[in-house]
N, C-alpha and C positions, 0 to 999 in steps of 0.2 A: 384694507389690511385688518386682520384679526389678531388679537393678542391672547397668548396662553401663558399662565403662570406654571412654571415647572417646579414641583414641590418634592421634598423628601418623602418617599413612600413610607409605609408602615415598616419600621425596622425592629419590630419586636420590643423588648424591654430596655432598649438602649436609649440614653438621653445624653445630650452634650457630646455627640460624636464629632471628632475633629475632621476638618477639611484638610487633606494632605496634598491635594493636587487640583488645580483648576485647569481643565483641558480645553477651554474655549475663551474667546474674548468678545467684547461687544463689537458687533459688525460681522462676526463669523456666520457663515451659512452652515447649517447642520442638517443631518439626515435623521430620519426616524431611527430610534434606538442608539444614536451616537452618544457616547459618554460625554457628560458635561463637567462633572466633578468626581473626585475620588474621595471616599470617606474611609476612615480606619478606626474600627473599634478595637477592644482588647482581644477580640477573637477572630476578626476577619477584615479583609479589605474589600470594598464594594464600590461600584460605579453607580451614579445616578444618571440614567439615560434620558434622552429627549423623547417626549411622547409624539412628536410630530416634526415634519421638516419645515425649516424656516430660517429666519435671521435673528441672532441674539441682539435684543435691543437694550436689555438691562441685565447686569449681574449683581446679585445681592449678597454674594459671599466672596471671601478671599482665603488664601492659605492661612491656616491657624485659627480660623473661626470654628466655633462648635455649633452643631445644628441638631435638631430633634425632628420627630415625626411631624410632617406638615409644614416645615419651614420652606419659604420660597427661595429657590436656588437662582432662578433666572426668569426673565420674561422673553417670550419668543413671539416674533411677528410672522404670521403666515398668510399666504394669499387665499387659502382655502377656508372659508367661513365654517365649513362643516367640521373642520378640525378644532374650532374654537370652543372646546368643551373642557371646563375646568376639571382637573383630576380629583378623584376621591382617594386620597392616599391610604385611608384605612378600609378600603373596600374589601369585602370578604371574597374568598376564592370563588364561591358559587355565583356571586354577582358579576364577576369579571366576564363570564361567558356571553353576557349580553352586549358587551362593548364591541365596536368594530375591530377586526383583527389588526388593522394598520396602526391602531392607537395602543400604545404601551400603557395599559391601565396599571393602577397601583398594585392590584393583586398579582399581576404577572411579575412585576418588579419585586414584590414581596417574596414570591417563590424563589426568584433567582438570588436575592440577597440572603434569604434563609438558607438556601443551598450553600452559598459561599460561607455563611457562618457555621453551618453544620460541618463544612469541609475545612474548617480553619486548620492550617498547618499541613494540608494535603499537598499544596503546591511546593515545588522545590525552590522557588524564588530565583532561579537562575535565568539569565538571558544570554543570548548569544546568536551566532550566525547560523545559517542553514547548513546542512550536511555537505561534505566535500564533493559528493557525486551530483549535487544539484537536485532540486525538488521539482522544477518545472521546466522541462526541456522543450517547451512548446514553441519556442521561437524567441527572437531577440527581444521582443517587447515584454515577455514574461519569463525570461530566463531566471533561474535560481528561485522561482516561486515568489517573487516580490509582488507586493500589492501595488498595482499600477494606477488605481483610481480611474475616474472617468468612465464608469460603467454606463450602460444604456439606461435610458429613462424607463422606469417600470411602467407596465400597463396599469390602467385604472382598475380598481376592484370590480368584480363581476356584478356585484349587487345581489347575488344569489344567497340564499340562506345555506349556511354550511351544514353538511351532514355530520361532520366531526370537528370539534374544536380542541386544540391542544397547545401546550406551551412549547413543546419541542417536536418537530417532525424530522424523521430520518428517512431519506430516500435511498433505498438499496440495502439489502440485508446480508452482504458479504462480510468478511472478517472486519472490515472497517465499519460498515453500517451497523451490524448487531452490537459491536463493541461500543459505538457511540450511543446507541439507544439504551443499552444496559447501563452504561456509566451515567447518562443523563437521568435515567430513572432512579439510580442509586443516590443521586444528588438531589432528588426531590422534585424533578420536573415531570409533569404529566406528558408522557411520550407516546407518539404513534410511529410505527415502523411500517413503511410501504415497500413491498417486494413483489416483483412481477411473477416469480415462480411460487408454486405451492409450498415449497420447503425453504426454510431459512438457510443461510450459509453462502449464497451467491455462487459465483463460478468456482471459487477455491474449493469449497466443501462438496459441491454437487458434481461439477464437471471439470475440475482442475487439480489442484494440489493434492487433495486427499485421495480421490480414486486413482490418480496416477501413481501415488506412492504405494497404494495397496498392490497395484499390478507390478510395480518395480520390485516389491518384496517377493512376489511370486517368481519374477524373473531371476532374482538373486538366489532363490532356493533351487531353481532349475540349474543355474550355472554352478552353484556349489556342489550339487549332486554329480554333475558331469565331471568335476575334477576330484571327486572323492577317491577315485581309483589310485591317485598318487599317494594316498595315505593307506592303501590296502583295503579300502571299503568299496565294495562293488554294489551299484544300483543298476537296475535295468533301465532301458530307455523310457523317459517319462511319457505318460499318457495324459494328454490334456483334455479334461472334461470341461469344455468351454462354458457350458451352462452353469456348472458349479463354481467355476472361477468368476464368472460374471456375478453370481449370487453372493460370493464372498466380497467382491468389490462393493456391491450394493449394500450389503450388511454393514460394512465399515462406514459407508456414507450415511446410511440410515441411523446408525447409532449416534453419530454426531449431530445430525439435523434434528433428531427427536430430542436430544438433550438441549439444543438451542430453543426449541419450541417450549420445553418445560421451563427454562430459565426466563423466557419472555413472560409466561403466565405468572411465575413467581414474583416477577418485578412489576406486574400489572402493565406491561407494555402492550398496547393494542396493535395487533398486526392486521394490516389491510393488504389484500392480495390484488395486484393489478399493475398496470403501467401508469406511472405518474408523469404529468406535465404541468408546468407552472402556468397559472392564469394571470397572476399579479404578484406583487411583492409579498403577500401573506396568504396566497391561495394556491392549492395544488389540486388538480382534477385527476382522479384515479379511475382508469377504465379497466374493468375486469374482462376475462376471456369471453364472457357472454355478451359483452358490449355495454353492460350497465356501468354507470358512472357514479362516483361519490365525490363530493367537494370537501376537502380538508382545509380548515382555516388554522393557521399556525402563527406563533409569535417569533420563533426562531427555528432554523432549519439547518441540518447537515446533509449535504449532497454527497452520497457515496455510491454513485451509479456505475462505477467501474469502467470496464472496457470490453471490447469484443475482438475476436480474431479477424485479422486482415484477410480479405478475400481477393486474390489476384484476378484482374480482369482477363478475359479470354479463356478461362477455365470453365468447363461445363458443370457449373455448380448444381444444376438440376439433376445430375446423375449422382445417386447415392454412393457410388464408388469413389467420388472425389470428396475427401473429408477435411474438416478442420480438426482441431484437438478434441473438441466435444464429440465429434463422430468417431474419432479413433478410440476414445475411452468407452464408447458403447460396446465395443468388442463384438461386433456382429458376426465376424468370422476371423479366421487366421489366413490371410491371403498368401498364396504361394510366392508372389512377387509384389513387394511394396516399394513404392518410390516416396521418399520423404523430401519435399522441397523446402529447404531451409535448414541449415546446420547450427541453429541456435539451441538454447536449453530445451525448449519444448520438443523440437524435432528430434534431438538426440535422446531424450528420455523415452519418447515413443519408439525410436529405432531400437533402443535397448530392450524394451518390452517385447516388441514383435519379433526381433531376432531370437530372443530366448524361447518364444512360443513356436518358432519354426519357420518364420517367413524369411525369404531371401530379400534382404533390405539393401536399397541403394539410396544414398544421400547426395543431393546436389546443393552446393552452397555458392552463392554469388561472389562472396569475398574470398580472400586468399588463405583463410584459416577457418576452422570450426570455432564456434562461439566468438565471433568477431568482437574485438575490443579487449578480450581476456588475454592475459600474458600467454604467449605461445608455449612456454615451457610447461605451464599447467595443463594445457590441452593435449600435448603430445602423448602422454601415457594413455589417455582415453582413446585417441585416434589409433594408436598402435594396437590396443586391445580390441577395438571394434574391427579392425582389419583382420586380426587373427581369428575373430569369430565369423569371418566371411562377409562383413558389411562392406559394400563398395562405397568409396567416398570420392566425389569429384568436386574439386575446388575451382573457383572462378568459372563456374558454369551456371547457366540459367535454363529453366524449362521454358522453351519458346512457345510450345503449343501442345495442347492435349486434345486428342480426338477420341470421342466415345464410340467404340465399336462393340459388336455383340460379344466377341471373345475377350475383350479387355479394353484398356485405355492405352492408346498409342501416343507416346510422348516423344517429341522432338526436342533436341537440345542445341544450344548455341553457346559459344565461349563468351564470357563476360568482358573480356578484353580483346582488342585486336591482336591477332597472332596467336591467340590461345587455342586450345584443343578441347573439343567437346565429344562425348560418346555418340555413337550412332543412335538413331531412333529405336525405341524398345517398346514392348508391350508389357503392361503391368496390370495386376488384378485390382489394385487400389492405389490411389495417390493421396498422400497426406500433405496438405499445405500448411506450413508452420513458419511464416515469415514475419511474425510479430503481431502486436495488438494495437488497436486504436481506441482512444478514449470515447466515452459516450456523451460527452458534454454537449455536443451539438444536437442531441435528440430529446432534450428535456424542455425546450422553450424557456430556458433559464433567463434569457434576455428580458422576458416579460416580468421577471422578478427583480430586474436591475443588476443581474449578474453578467459580467463580461465573460465571453467564451471566444477563444481564438479560432482561427480558420481550421485548425487541426483538431479542434474539439477539446482542448485543454481549458481549465478554469484557473486563472491566476489567483493566488492567495498570498496573504501576508504571513508573518511568523506565528500568528495565532490561528491560522487556517481560515481567516475571514476572507470572503470574496469582496468584490466592489460594492456589494450590498452588505452593510455591516452586521445585519442580523442573520445572515446566511453564511454558513461555513462550507468548505469543500475539502474532501480528503481522498487519499488512495490514488488509483490509477489516473483519475481525472486531473490531478494537480501536477502530474509529470513523473518522469522516471526517477528511480527504478520502480517498475510496476510490480510490487511485491506485497504479499498479504501482511507480513510483519511490519512493514512501513505503515500500511493503512491503519492497522490496529493501534499503533502508537499515536498517529495523527488523530485518530478517533477519540482517544481519551483526552488528548489536549483540547480538541474542539469542544467536547462536552463540558470539560471543566472550565474553559474560558466562558462558555455560554452560561455557566452557573455562577460566574463572578470571580473565578480564580485569576490571579495575575500570573500568567505563564506565557512562555514563548517556546518555539521549537528549538531545542538545544542539542539534538543528536549530532555527534561528530561524524559518525560513520553508520552505514547500513550494510550488513553482510548480504552476500549473494551466494546461492548454492545451486548447482546443477546435480540433480539426483540420478546421475548416470552411473555406470559401473566401469571404472571407479568414479566416485563422486568428485566434483571440483567445487571448491569454495574459496571465496576471497572477500576481503574487507579493507576499507581505507584506500590508501594510495597504491596503485599498481606500478610495476616497473615501466609499463608503457606510459602511464600518466607522469611518472617522475621524469622520464626522458623528455616528454613533450613540454613539461613545465620548467625544465632546467634545474630540478631539485638535486641537491647533493645528498645522495642516500647511500647507505651501506646495506648489503644484503647478507643475511645469515641463512644458509640453506642446509637442511639435514635430509639425506636420502634415506628412505625407508628400507633400503637394502641392508642398512646397518641397525635396523630396529629389531630387537628380539621378538617383539609382539608381531610385527609384520611378517617376519620369517616364519613364526609359529603358525600363522594362518595362511601361509603361501600367497601373500599379497604384498610383494616388495616393490611393485612398480611405482609406488607413490613417493612423495616428499613433502616436507613442510618448509616454508621460507618466510622470513620476516624482513621487513624493510625498516631501517632506522634512519632518523635524521642524524647526519654525521656531526652536526654542531652540538646538538643537545643529547644525543644518544637515546632519544625517545623513539618508541616504536610508532610508526605512522601507517603501516600497512602490513598485510600478510596474505599468503595464499597456501592452500593445502590441496593436494590431489591424492586420492586414496580412499579406501573404504571408510565410511563414517566421517568423511571430511566435514560434512554439514554439522555434525555434533561437535567437532573440535574447534570450528572457526569462532565459536562464541568466546573462547578464552582470549583470542587475539582481539576481538571487538572490545571486550571489557578492558584489556590492557591499554588499548588506544584511548578509550573513554577516560580511563584513570590517569593517563599521562605517564604510563610506566616507562622506565628506562631499561636498558638491556639487563642490568644487574637484578632489577626487580623480578624479571622473568627467570633468568638463569639461576638465581638463588632461591627461587620458590621450589620446594621439594615436591616433585611429581612422583606418583606411584610407578613402580616398575614391576613387571614389564607392561607397558601400555603404549598405545599410540599417542596419548596426550603428552607423554614426555618428549615427543619429537619437537614440541613447541619450545621447551626449555633447551633442548639440544641445538635447535636452530639459533637460539640466542647465544649459546656457548660457541657456536661456529663463528658468529660475528665477533664475539668477545675474545676469541682465541683461547678459550679455556676448555675446549672439548677434549675429553679423554676416550670417548667411545669411537672416535675416528682419529686418524692422523691428519691434521691440517697444518699447512705451512704457517709459521709464526707471523703474526701481523707486524708490519713495519711500525716502528715507534714514531 
């Protein structure tokens, strides 16, 4: 057995810093980077982590003690004699690079503590539960994103000399990854960002959220022009210059990705292009497209590797006419007949785009409604509008087989339930498969770093986004549903700030969801479906846009706004909107839930008129029984 003294690292100009929390006891087994004590200066709260794995044999401090630079916190017994290296608490940053990555040297801790000090007051100080929709739906063992412990034993260090050394490594440069990297850099951590594609932004910016919204805007312009005749404004039939439309989409994407590259340079974030796989607890090997490898040594890491589209078995994926969402956004052509397999958000957004461009679109959905899980009343206006536009919708139907032929793709269908009815086999020019996304957790060799990964590829985390390896965090699609960019970016900031020493936990009550179809559908918090399933006593306030002056003025009265209130407290706990710009409006309801607003708080907030936003206040008035813009039966006392 070897013994290591764990000392207070260089904490700057502070002396006599109080110990406010002792996190371990004699006899406890600790991991590398596990916090031992918490110190609190007049500017920041900071943890002193363990520099090695082992058993606490002595504790030299207690709550209320004051400590200074170099004071012994504890003595650690370790089996590995190689780890028996006494720390140099006042080591300079440039000296730290010579230390083994698995050993948390004084300089690394200095940087983290300095970042916490510089960021004093940046944390909100709140603690609380995970969001109501759940953050890790990977299975019963990691539901709600709870830290389960018992991660795999990390692999031994490779022994190779690192090509790059850093304090913070971020794997994946999507909205979660680049946010984590930029925030970590802003907090003073030497940061490396690893991304497999040449441009930053991940799926969302390059082949997801942003290009799809650019094309959906084009679709909205086409649809708006087609109905302008109702107002006495005549346009000719639109001519689609596909190359120019594709260039427009690429320009939108390029503007954002170029901006991210510039911000990375401004923050001195080093970007490494290639596919990353873990070799050990503190090593990642990055393989570039030409096969060359680089070894990155890190002290802390944020995994933000996202997800990929699910590919159904039995489909001829080697045929380019069979597409996932990425292929659909490439806009190679406008097929005469397009089949969309999957009536979820992605499938319906692409159905909206291609229908507007002139394709005859058919949608098949395995479940009994579009956007399964969403309240049916929210989906109905969209389904009705799609049908009016000529989109065929078949519910409780599955695509049983796809045969690639010279003239097209022959698709056979089967009912999803016994006794159901399916359409006859048909020929399509293209087939888009949009049946969901699967996390990439199983493709990173994360187990070699001591990170638990479930069979489905999810990575369990605690409320600070820590994995089973305490120095490694995970965010975004990898940690569970909902797989949304705005969730990932909030988790990213949290992970970066915790890694920098902040005392924070995940406290978001709700996460809004939006389908950017036409009309848009947005919801947040408790849905009516969920309320019924949970036996919640809720009241519903619903305001139809047919009574909205703004909706009438723009000829889009098919929508409505609804709010769900807890009957006991009168607080708003959920809401949904269907209609144009629903995605813009849902944020008000999300904020109302976060702030614990009651019905009167919303109804008595003066909203501008005439707007679509005032429908939120009117939905509250409908529930409250004070509405004057509609006649509603008086509520029973």
